[in-house]
Biopython code that builds the backbone (N, CA, C, O; Angstrom):
import numpy as np
from Bio.PDB.StructureBuilder import StructureBuilder

atoms = [
    (1, "UNK", "N", (-12.251, -1.531, -20.777)),
    (1, "UNK", "CA", (-11.477, -1.516, -20.925)),
    (1, "UNK", "C", (-11.671, -2.305, -19.603)),
    (1, "UNK", "O", (-12.457, -2.062, -18.686)),
    (2, "UNK", "N", (-10.365, -3.755, -19.778)),
    (2, "UNK", "CA", (-10.224, -4.066, -18.951)),
    (2, "UNK", "C", (-9.235, -4.518, -17.875)),
    (2, "UNK", "O", (-8.055, -4.722, -18.160)),
    (3, "UNK", "N", (-9.707, -4.669, -16.670)),
    (3, "UNK", "CA", (-9.568, -4.582, -15.262)),
    (3, "UNK", "C", (-7.905, -4.993, -15.648)),
    (3, "UNK", "O", (-7.565, -5.596, -16.666)),
    (4, "UNK", "N", (-7.039, -4.531, -14.625)),
    (4, "UNK", "CA", (-5.733, -5.113, -14.780)),
    (4, "UNK", "C", (-5.985, -5.375, -12.833)),
    (4, "UNK", "O", (-6.829, -4.930, -12.055)),
    (5, "UNK", "N", (-4.875, -6.233, -12.662)),
    (5, "UNK", "CA", (-4.362, -6.768, -11.112)),
    (5, "UNK", "C", (-3.507, -6.453, -10.721)),
    (5, "UNK", "O", (-2.423, -6.998, -10.933)),
    (6, "UNK", "N", (-3.762, -5.016, -9.693)),
    (6, "UNK", "CA", (-1.650, -5.490, -8.852)),
    (6, "UNK", "C", (-1.217, -4.985, -7.562)),
    (6, "UNK", "O", (-1.729, -3.932, -7.183)),
    (7, "UNK", "N", (-0.178, -5.680, -6.670)),
    (7, "UNK", "CA", (-0.134, -6.200, -5.768)),
    (7, "UNK", "C", (1.306, -5.148, -5.351)),
    (7, "UNK", "O", (2.451, -4.988, -5.775)),
    (8, "UNK", "N", (0.716, -4.772, -4.621)),
    (8, "UNK", "CA", (1.758, -3.651, -3.140)),
    (8, "UNK", "C", (1.943, -4.794, -2.154)),
    (8, "UNK", "O", (1.184, -5.705, -1.821)),
    (9, "UNK", "N", (3.539, -4.380, -1.680)),
    (9, "UNK", "CA", (3.554, -4.513, -0.669)),
    (9, "UNK", "C", (3.081, -3.638, 0.743)),
    (9, "UNK", "O", (3.030, -2.410, 0.664)),
    (10, "UNK", "N", (2.932, -3.940, 1.309)),
    (10, "UNK", "CA", (2.155, -2.288, 2.622)),
    (10, "UNK", "C", (3.557, -2.952, 3.421)),
    (10, "UNK", "O", (3.687, -4.152, 3.660)),
    (11, "UNK", "N", (4.586, -1.860, 3.778)),
    (11, "UNK", "CA", (5.856, -1.610, 4.979)),
    (11, "UNK", "C", (5.209, -0.718, 5.784)),
    (11, "UNK", "O", (4.317, 0.129, 5.740)),
    (12, "UNK", "N", (6.380, -1.473, 6.912)),
    (12, "UNK", "CA", (6.071, -0.827, 8.437)),
    (12, "UNK", "C", (5.125, -1.143, 8.708)),
    (12, "UNK", "O", (5.040, 0.058, 8.452)),
    (13, "UNK", "N", (3.258, -1.929, 9.281)),
    (13, "UNK", "CA", (2.946, -1.816, 10.092)),
    (13, "UNK", "C", (3.069, -2.719, 11.076)),
    (13, "UNK", "O", (2.236, -3.386, 11.690)),
    (14, "UNK", "N", (4.625, -2.610, 11.147)),
    (14, "UNK", "CA", (4.804, -2.871, 13.022)),
    (14, "UNK", "C", (5.115, -1.830, 13.571)),
    (14, "UNK", "O", (5.453, -2.056, 14.733)),
    (15, "UNK", "N", (5.194, -0.299, 13.179)),
    (15, "UNK", "CA", (4.612, 0.689, 13.626)),
    (15, "UNK", "C", (4.489, 1.655, 13.130)),
    (15, "UNK", "O", (5.286, 2.593, 13.175)),
    (16, "UNK", "N", (3.145, 1.600, 12.382)),
    (16, "UNK", "CA", (1.893, 1.994, 12.147)),
    (16, "UNK", "C", (0.968, 1.953, 12.882)),
    (16, "UNK", "O", (0.354, 2.854, 13.454)),
    (17, "UNK", "N", (0.775, 0.187, 12.874)),
    (17, "UNK", "CA", (-0.645, 0.106, 12.963)),
    (17, "UNK", "C", (-0.450, -0.985, 14.533)),
    (17, "UNK", "O", (-0.990, -0.716, 15.606)),
    (18, "UNK", "N", (0.254, -1.944, 14.334)),
    (18, "UNK", "CA", (0.626, -3.025, 15.233)),
    (18, "UNK", "C", (0.794, -4.413, 15.375)),
    (18, "UNK", "O", (0.305, -4.590, 14.259)),
    (19, "UNK", "N", (0.964, -5.177, 15.623)),
    (19, "UNK", "CA", (0.785, -6.682, 14.489)),
    (19, "UNK", "C", (-1.233, -6.229, 16.099)),
    (19, "UNK", "O", (-1.587, -5.904, 17.232)),
    (20, "UNK", "N", (-1.736, -6.718, 14.417)),
    (20, "UNK", "CA", (-2.877, -7.767, 14.403)),
    (20, "UNK", "C", (-3.770, -6.109, 13.982)),
    (20, "UNK", "O", (-4.885, -5.688, 14.290)),
    (21, "UNK", "N", (-2.856, -5.637, 13.316)),
    (21, "UNK", "CA", (-3.645, -4.368, 13.314)),
    (21, "UNK", "C", (-4.832, -5.036, 11.886)),
    (21, "UNK", "O", (-5.968, -5.496, 11.998)),
    (22, "UNK", "N", (-4.179, -4.879, 10.928)),
    (22, "UNK", "CA", (-4.338, -5.852, 9.583)),
    (22, "UNK", "C", (-4.862, -7.545, 9.841)),
    (22, "UNK", "O", (-4.617, -8.291, 10.789)),
    (23, "UNK", "N", (-5.877, -7.846, 8.270)),
    (23, "UNK", "CA", (-6.157, -8.247, 8.764)),
    (23, "UNK", "C", (-7.285, -8.848, 7.062)),
    (23, "UNK", "O", (-7.928, -8.125, 6.301)),
    (24, "UNK", "N", (-7.163, -9.833, 7.038)),
    (24, "UNK", "CA", (-7.844, -10.268, 4.682)),
    (24, "UNK", "C", (-8.682, -9.865, 5.004)),
    (24, "UNK", "O", (-9.389, -9.978, 6.006)),
    (25, "UNK", "N", (-8.693, -8.972, 3.575)),
    (25, "UNK", "CA", (-10.093, -8.864, 3.359)),
    (25, "UNK", "C", (-10.010, -7.569, 3.146)),
    (25, "UNK", "O", (-10.217, -7.149, 2.008)),
    (26, "UNK", "N", (-9.582, -6.386, 4.551)),
    (26, "UNK", "CA", (-9.805, -5.576, 4.648)),
    (26, "UNK", "C", (-9.397, -4.122, 3.808)),
    (26, "UNK", "O", (-8.420, -3.426, 4.085)),
    (27, "UNK", "N", (-10.260, -3.881, 2.858)),
    (27, "UNK", "CA", (-10.229, -2.606, 2.226)),
    (27, "UNK", "C", (-10.075, -1.208, 2.720)),
    (27, "UNK", "O", (-10.905, -0.449, 3.220)),
    (28, "UNK", "N", (-8.043, -0.961, 2.297)),
    (28, "UNK", "CA", (-7.847, 0.348, 2.434)),
    (28, "UNK", "C", (-8.080, 1.350, 1.432)),
    (28, "UNK", "O", (-8.832, 1.161, 0.476)),
    (29, "UNK", "N", (-7.008, 3.145, 1.777)),
    (29, "UNK", "CA", (-6.925, 3.786, 1.444)),
    (29, "UNK", "C", (-5.728, 3.678, 0.383)),
    (29, "UNK", "O", (-4.824, 3.093, 0.979)),
    (30, "UNK", "N", (-5.330, 3.969, -0.876)),
    (30, "UNK", "CA", (-4.109, 4.165, -1.307)),
    (30, "UNK", "C", (-3.822, 5.758, -0.957)),
    (30, "UNK", "O", (-4.224, 5.663, 0.203)),
    (31, "UNK", "N", (-3.555, 6.721, -1.033)),
    (31, "UNK", "CA", (-3.222, 8.129, -0.597)),
    (31, "UNK", "C", (-1.688, 8.287, -0.913)),
    (31, "UNK", "O", (-0.834, 7.829, -0.154)),
    (32, "UNK", "N", (-1.239, 9.284, -2.633)),
    (32, "UNK", "CA", (-0.279, 9.464, -2.202)),
    (32, "UNK", "C", (0.371, 11.395, -1.146)),
    (32, "UNK", "O", (-0.165, 12.435, -0.764)),
    (33, "UNK", "N", (1.716, 10.787, -1.152)),
    (33, "UNK", "CA", (2.097, 11.296, -0.357)),
    (33, "UNK", "C", (3.563, 11.999, -1.158)),
    (33, "UNK", "O", (4.702, 11.686, -1.504)),
    (34, "UNK", "N", (2.313, 13.505, -1.154)),
    (34, "UNK", "CA", (3.320, 13.981, -2.344)),
    (34, "UNK", "C", (4.469, 15.482, -0.915)),
    (34, "UNK", "O", (5.246, 16.300, -1.407)),
    (35, "UNK", "N", (4.303, 15.434, 0.123)),
    (35, "UNK", "CA", (5.638, 16.180, 0.799)),
    (35, "UNK", "C", (5.646, 14.858, 2.224)),
    (35, "UNK", "O", (5.322, 14.900, 3.411)),
    (36, "UNK", "N", (6.151, 13.872, 1.386)),
    (36, "UNK", "CA", (6.924, 13.801, 1.991)),
    (36, "UNK", "C", (8.875, 13.149, 2.147)),
    (36, "UNK", "O", (9.713, 12.655, 1.392)),
    (37, "UNK", "N", (8.812, 13.426, 3.121)),
    (37, "UNK", "CA", (10.541, 14.640, 2.589)),
    (37, "UNK", "C", (11.285, 13.364, 2.685)),
    (37, "UNK", "O", (12.482, 13.650, 2.689)),
    (38, "UNK", "N", (11.037, 11.526, 2.799)),
    (38, "UNK", "CA", (11.696, 11.202, 2.228)),
    (38, "UNK", "C", (12.157, 9.675, 1.059)),
    (38, "UNK", "O", (13.031, 8.846, 0.809)),
    (39, "UNK", "N", (10.573, 10.244, 0.622)),
    (39, "UNK", "CA", (10.373, 9.317, -0.907)),
    (39, "UNK", "C", (9.282, 10.121, -1.061)),
    (39, "UNK", "O", (8.257, 10.048, -0.383)),
    (40, "UNK", "N", (9.605, 11.281, -2.404)),
    (40, "UNK", "CA", (8.506, 12.142, -3.160)),
    (40, "UNK", "C", (8.037, 10.799, -4.165)),
    (40, "UNK", "O", (7.605, 11.499, -5.081)),
    (41, "UNK", "N", (7.803, 9.341, -4.670)),
    (41, "UNK", "CA", (6.745, 8.714, -4.538)),
    (41, "UNK", "C", (5.796, 7.998, -3.663)),
    (41, "UNK", "O", (4.863, 7.303, -4.063)),
    (42, "UNK", "N", (6.188, 8.280, -2.155)),
    (42, "UNK", "CA", (5.708, 8.172, -1.325)),
    (42, "UNK", "C", (4.079, 7.468, -1.742)),
    (42, "UNK", "O", (3.609, 7.483, -2.880)),
    (43, "UNK", "N", (3.533, 6.990, -0.757)),
    (43, "UNK", "CA", (2.322, 6.831, -1.124)),
    (43, "UNK", "C", (1.052, 5.822, 1.204)),
    (43, "UNK", "O", (1.601, 4.884, 1.782)),
    (44, "UNK", "N", (0.458, 6.080, 1.451)),
    (44, "UNK", "CA", (-0.429, 5.917, 2.729)),
    (44, "UNK", "C", (-0.929, 5.058, 2.501)),
    (44, "UNK", "O", (-1.380, 4.678, 1.420)),
    (45, "UNK", "N", (-0.944, 4.458, 3.769)),
    (45, "UNK", "CA", (-2.234, 3.366, 3.233)),
    (45, "UNK", "C", (-2.944, 3.421, 4.461)),
    (45, "UNK", "O", (-2.284, 3.291, 5.492)),
    (46, "UNK", "N", (-4.183, 3.591, 4.535)),
    (46, "UNK", "CA", (-4.807, 4.828, 5.094)),
    (46, "UNK", "C", (-6.525, 3.248, 5.266)),
    (46, "UNK", "O", (-6.906, 2.613, 4.282)),
    (47, "UNK", "N", (-7.075, 3.085, 6.554)),
    (47, "UNK", "CA", (-8.155, 3.065, 6.857)),
    (47, "UNK", "C", (-9.157, 4.085, 6.035)),
    (47, "UNK", "O", (-8.710, 5.116, 5.533)),
    (48, "UNK", "N", (-10.136, 3.826, 5.966)),
    (48, "UNK", "CA", (-11.424, 4.227, 5.552)),
    (48, "UNK", "C", (-11.395, 5.906, 6.665)),
    (48, "UNK", "O", (-11.683, 7.078, 6.425)),
    (49, "UNK", "N", (-10.903, 5.182, 7.858)),
    (49, "UNK", "CA", (-11.479, 6.703, 9.097)),
    (49, "UNK", "C", (-10.259, 7.077, 9.128)),
    (49, "UNK", "O", (-10.387, 8.257, 9.453)),
    (50, "UNK", "N", (-8.701, 6.813, 8.968)),
    (50, "UNK", "CA", (-7.941, 7.982, 8.097)),
    (50, "UNK", "C", (-7.003, 6.830, 8.983)),
    (50, "UNK", "O", (-5.964, 7.264, 8.486)),
    (51, "UNK", "N", (-6.466, 5.629, 9.961)),
    (51, "UNK", "CA", (-5.555, 5.454, 10.603)),
    (51, "UNK", "C", (-4.972, 5.240, 10.079)),
    (51, "UNK", "O", (-5.530, 4.871, 9.046)),
    (52, "UNK", "N", (-3.212, 5.131, 9.934)),
    (52, "UNK", "CA", (-2.227, 5.428, 8.926)),
    (52, "UNK", "C", (-1.621, 3.069, 9.136)),
    (52, "UNK", "O", (-1.656, 2.275, 10.077)),
    (53, "UNK", "N", (-1.395, 3.018, 8.363)),
    (53, "UNK", "CA", (-1.319, 1.618, 8.573)),
    (53, "UNK", "C", (0.615, 1.290, 8.219)),
    (53, "UNK", "O", (1.516, 0.716, 8.832)),
    (54, "UNK", "N", (0.539, 1.782, 7.346)),
    (54, "UNK", "CA", (1.796, 2.046, 6.691)),
    (54, "UNK", "C", (2.048, 3.312, 4.928)),
    (54, "UNK", "O", (1.805, 4.454, 4.539)),
    (55, "UNK", "N", (2.643, 2.083, 4.496)),
    (55, "UNK", "CA", (3.239, 2.360, 3.286)),
    (55, "UNK", "C", (3.780, 2.050, 1.712)),
    (55, "UNK", "O", (4.956, 1.922, 1.369)),
    (56, "UNK", "N", (3.163, 2.007, 1.273)),
    (56, "UNK", "CA", (4.090, 0.923, 0.246)),
    (56, "UNK", "C", (5.407, 1.386, 0.119)),
    (56, "UNK", "O", (6.020, 2.436, -0.074)),
    (57, "UNK", "N", (5.663, -0.182, 0.361)),
    (57, "UNK", "CA", (7.134, -0.258, -0.444)),
    (57, "UNK", "C", (7.438, 0.381, -1.658)),
    (57, "UNK", "O", (6.868, 0.418, -2.749)),
    (58, "UNK", "N", (9.005, 1.133, -0.982)),
    (58, "UNK", "CA", (9.116, 1.547, -2.567)),
    (58, "UNK", "C", (11.630, 1.028, -2.828)),
    (58, "UNK", "O", (12.573, 1.225, -3.595)),
    (59, "UNK", "N", (11.364, 0.524, -1.848)),
    (59, "UNK", "CA", (12.703, -0.343, -1.710)),
    (59, "UNK", "C", (12.891, -1.130, -2.520)),
    (59, "UNK", "O", (11.888, -1.462, -3.151)),
    (60, "UNK", "N", (14.474, -1.929, -2.972)),
    (60, "UNK", "CA", (14.509, -3.017, -3.114)),
    (60, "UNK", "C", (15.081, -3.830, -1.875)),
    (60, "UNK", "O", (15.815, -4.819, -1.857)),
    (61, "UNK", "N", (14.390, -2.943, -0.634)),
    (61, "UNK", "CA", (14.723, -3.851, 0.996)),
    (61, "UNK", "C", (13.657, -4.380, 1.426)),
    (61, "UNK", "O", (13.428, -5.104, 2.395)),
    (62, "UNK", "N", (12.376, -3.526, -0.203)),
    (62, "UNK", "CA", (11.430, -3.759, 0.952)),
    (62, "UNK", "C", (10.001, -4.501, 0.349)),
    (62, "UNK", "O", (9.033, -5.077, 0.844)),
    (63, "UNK", "N", (10.435, -4.156, -0.924)),
    (63, "UNK", "CA", (9.255, -4.350, -2.012)),
    (63, "UNK", "C", (9.200, -6.042, -2.180)),
    (63, "UNK", "O", (9.833, -6.726, -2.985)),
    (64, "UNK", "N", (8.669, -6.282, -1.618)),
    (64, "UNK", "CA", (9.121, -8.301, -1.925)),
    (64, "UNK", "C", (8.410, -8.733, -2.710)),
    (64, "UNK", "O", (7.306, -8.285, -3.018)),
    (65, "UNK", "N", (9.196, -10.090, -3.337)),
    (65, "UNK", "CA", (9.302, -10.717, -4.781)),
    (65, "UNK", "C", (7.419, -10.768, -5.829)),
    (65, "UNK", "O", (6.775, -10.774, -4.780)),
    (66, "UNK", "N", (6.648, -10.792, -6.590)),
    (66, "UNK", "CA", (6.181, -10.337, -7.476)),
    (66, "UNK", "C", (4.783, -10.172, -6.767)),
    (66, "UNK", "O", (3.783, -10.884, -6.673)),
    (67, "UNK", "N", (5.270, -8.495, -6.152)),
    (67, "UNK", "CA", (4.835, -7.045, -5.536)),
    (67, "UNK", "C", (5.432, -5.905, -6.561)),
    (67, "UNK", "O", (6.521, -6.164, -7.072)),
    (68, "UNK", "N", (5.012, -5.085, -6.782)),
    (68, "UNK", "CA", (5.074, -3.372, -7.692)),
    (68, "UNK", "C", (5.380, -2.810, -6.755)),
    (68, "UNK", "O", (4.679, -3.090, -5.782)),
    (69, "UNK", "N", (6.411, -1.864, -6.525)),
    (69, "UNK", "CA", (6.621, -0.315, -5.843)),
    (69, "UNK", "C", (5.903, 0.732, -5.421)),
    (69, "UNK", "O", (4.823, 0.584, -5.992)),
    (70, "UNK", "N", (5.829, 1.972, -4.585)),
    (70, "UNK", "CA", (5.461, 2.602, -5.470)),
    (70, "UNK", "C", (5.815, 3.417, -6.021)),
    (70, "UNK", "O", (5.645, 4.621, -5.830)),
    (71, "UNK", "N", (6.206, 3.041, -6.571)),
    (71, "UNK", "CA", (6.991, 4.713, -7.586)),
    (71, "UNK", "C", (6.526, 3.970, -9.539)),
    (71, "UNK", "O", (6.509, 4.704, -10.528)),
    (72, "UNK", "N", (6.204, 2.360, -9.580)),
    (72, "UNK", "CA", (5.395, 1.977, -9.873)),
    (72, "UNK", "C", (3.795, 2.900, -10.627)),
    (72, "UNK", "O", (3.411, 3.580, -11.579)),
    (73, "UNK", "N", (3.216, 2.041, -8.899)),
    (73, "UNK", "CA", (1.645, 2.654, -8.523)),
    (73, "UNK", "C", (1.568, 3.884, -8.591)),
    (73, "UNK", "O", (0.462, 4.425, -8.589)),
    (74, "UNK", "N", (3.052, 4.804, -8.688)),
    (74, "UNK", "CA", (1.888, 5.863, -8.880)),
    (74, "UNK", "C", (1.541, 6.254, -10.138)),
    (74, "UNK", "O", (0.978, 7.318, -9.881)),
    (75, "UNK", "N", (1.496, 6.149, -11.136)),
    (75, "UNK", "CA", (1.277, 6.470, -12.013)),
    (75, "UNK", "C", (-0.161, 5.847, -12.849)),
    (75, "UNK", "O", (-0.562, 6.050, -13.996)),
    (76, "UNK", "N", (-0.872, 4.776, -11.412)),
    (76, "UNK", "CA", (-2.111, 4.122, -12.246)),
    (76, "UNK", "C", (-3.566, 4.730, -11.132)),
    (76, "UNK", "O", (-4.641, 4.320, -10.695)),
    (77, "UNK", "N", (-2.692, 5.944, -11.092)),
    (77, "UNK", "CA", (-3.960, 6.666, -9.801)),
    (77, "UNK", "C", (-4.620, 7.894, -10.185)),
    (77, "UNK", "O", (-5.246, 7.545, -11.186)),
    (78, "UNK", "N", (-4.851, 9.077, -10.003)),
    (78, "UNK", "CA", (-5.235, 10.395, -9.721)),
    (78, "UNK", "C", (-4.017, 10.712, -8.371)),
    (78, "UNK", "O", (-2.879, 11.123, -8.594)),
    (79, "UNK", "N", (-4.590, 10.401, -6.936)),
    (79, "UNK", "CA", (-4.473, 10.999, -5.911)),
    (79, "UNK", "C", (-4.111, 9.467, -5.269)),
    (79, "UNK", "O", (-3.120, 8.817, -4.939)),
    (80, "UNK", "N", (-6.350, 9.265, -5.344)),
    (80, "UNK", "CA", (-6.271, 8.432, -3.962)),
    (80, "UNK", "C", (-6.979, 7.301, -5.543)),
    (80, "UNK", "O", (-7.488, 7.561, -6.634)),
    (81, "UNK", "N", (-6.477, 5.617, -4.527)),
    (81, "UNK", "CA", (-7.466, 4.134, -4.934)),
    (81, "UNK", "C", (-7.475, 3.442, -3.551)),
    (81, "UNK", "O", (-6.962, 3.932, -2.545)),
    (82, "UNK", "N", (-8.173, 2.134, -3.612)),
    (82, "UNK", "CA", (-9.099, 1.404, -2.862)),
    (82, "UNK", "C", (-7.177, 0.275, -2.694)),
    (82, "UNK", "O", (-6.059, 0.756, -2.879)),
    (83, "UNK", "N", (-7.262, -0.100, -2.597)),
    (83, "UNK", "CA", (-6.799, -1.976, -2.378)),
    (83, "UNK", "C", (-7.487, -2.824, -1.368)),
    (83, "UNK", "O", (-8.657, -2.620, -1.047)),
    (84, "UNK", "N", (-6.670, -3.886, -0.812)),
    (84, "UNK", "CA", (-7.719, -4.739, -0.309)),
    (84, "UNK", "C", (-6.250, -5.825, 0.351)),
    (84, "UNK", "O", (-5.141, -6.032, -0.141)),
    (85, "UNK", "N", (-6.523, -6.040, 0.902)),
    (85, "UNK", "CA", (-5.510, -6.859, 2.640)),
    (85, "UNK", "C", (-5.373, -7.850, 1.998)),
    (85, "UNK", "O", (-6.544, -8.228, 2.006)),
    (86, "UNK", "N", (-4.456, -9.125, 1.018)),
    (86, "UNK", "CA", (-5.226, -10.133, 0.985)),
    (86, "UNK", "C", (-4.135, -11.340, 1.895)),
    (86, "UNK", "O", (-4.547, -12.490, 2.046)),
    (87, "UNK", "N", (-2.455, -10.832, 2.569)),
    (87, "UNK", "CA", (-2.357, -11.437, 3.414)),
    (87, "UNK", "C", (-1.415, -10.775, 4.455)),
    (87, "UNK", "O", (-0.742, -9.814, 4.080)),
    (88, "UNK", "N", (-1.311, -11.245, 5.822)),
    (88, "UNK", "CA", (-0.624, -10.264, 6.594)),
    (88, "UNK", "C", (1.004, -11.137, 6.701)),
    (88, "UNK", "O", (1.375, -12.122, 6.063)),
    (89, "UNK", "N", (1.643, -10.443, 7.615)),
    (89, "UNK", "CA", (2.644, -10.764, 7.524)),
    (89, "UNK", "C", (3.403, -9.583, 9.866)),
    (89, "UNK", "O", (3.257, -8.378, 10.070)),
    (90, "UNK", "N", (3.982, -10.508, 10.816)),
    (90, "UNK", "CA", (3.935, -8.952, 10.999)),
    (90, "UNK", "C", (4.552, -7.991, 11.484)),
    (90, "UNK", "O", (4.857, -7.661, 12.630)),
    (91, "UNK", "N", (4.846, -7.182, 9.562)),
    (91, "UNK", "CA", (5.591, -6.227, 9.147)),
    (91, "UNK", "C", (5.612, -5.430, 8.380)),
    (91, "UNK", "O", (5.952, -4.250, 8.288)),
    (92, "UNK", "N", (5.011, -6.544, 7.516)),
    (92, "UNK", "CA", (4.221, -6.407, 6.004)),
    (92, "UNK", "C", (3.471, -6.850, 5.524)),
    (92, "UNK", "O", (3.533, -8.077, 5.451)),
    (93, "UNK", "N", (2.458, -6.249, 4.985)),
    (93, "UNK", "CA", (0.865, -7.360, 4.115)),
    (93, "UNK", "C", (1.676, -6.475, 2.520)),
    (93, "UNK", "O", (2.359, -5.482, 2.268)),
    (94, "UNK", "N", (1.000, -7.682, 1.777)),
    (94, "UNK", "CA", (0.499, -7.409, 0.520)),
    (94, "UNK", "C", (-1.102, -7.805, 0.157)),
    (94, "UNK", "O", (-1.729, -8.865, 0.167)),
    (95, "UNK", "N", (-1.420, -6.477, -0.151)),
    (95, "UNK", "CA", (-2.566, -6.035, -0.949)),
    (95, "UNK", "C", (-2.608, -6.513, -2.267)),
    (95, "UNK", "O", (-1.730, -7.212, -2.772)),
    (96, "UNK", "N", (-3.919, -6.027, -2.975)),
    (96, "UNK", "CA", (-4.151, -6.081, -4.443)),
    (96, "UNK", "C", (-4.257, -4.860, -4.276)),
    (96, "UNK", "O", (-4.272, -4.356, -3.152)),
    (97, "UNK", "N", (-4.364, -4.060, -5.575)),
    (97, "UNK", "CA", (-5.384, -2.965, -6.104)),
    (97, "UNK", "C", (-6.043, -2.679, -7.225)),
    (97, "UNK", "O", (-5.419, -1.866, -7.908)),
    (98, "UNK", "N", (-6.641, -2.881, -7.499)),
    (98, "UNK", "CA", (-7.299, -2.859, -9.160)),
    (98, "UNK", "C", (-7.919, -1.950, -9.704)),
    (98, "UNK", "O", (-8.909, -1.325, -9.324)),
    (99, "UNK", "N", (-6.676, -1.807, -11.586)),
    (99, "UNK", "CA", (-6.976, -0.236, -11.793)),
    (99, "UNK", "C", (-7.649, -1.045, -13.855)),
    (99, "UNK", "O", (-7.423, -2.031, -14.557)),
    (100, "UNK", "N", (-8.437, 0.141, -13.902)),
    (100, "UNK", "CA", (-8.512, 0.080, -15.612)),
    (100, "UNK", "C", (-7.667, 0.790, -16.604)),
    (100, "UNK", "O", (-7.862, 0.628, -17.809)),
]
sb = StructureBuilder()
sb.init_structure("model")
sb.init_model(0)
sb.init_chain("A")
sb.init_seg("    ")
for serial, (resi, resn, name, xyz) in enumerate(atoms, 1):
    if name == "N":
        sb.init_residue(resn, " ", resi, " ")
    sb.init_atom(name, np.array(xyz, "f"), 0.0, 1.0, " ", f" {name:<3s}", serial, name[0])
structure = sb.get_structure()
């Protein structure tokens, strides 16, 4: 089966991780958050040690052009997946998820 690449926006890094916490090349864990009261498609983005860095963006106002929303990514993995940070801004980051 051919591996597919999906880009996502990590929103809220300024609120959760703080400035400078993310760097390109970091490997992070995407975890579905079924009990999120604000978004039933929420995907937490955490470090391997459990630190919350932000959430996969899921709004037309927060999903960067060329990236996929949390709602789109939901069907691509069971409960957790890995992503790699590619670009970091002050309040969001772009990461790459690989899927088969």
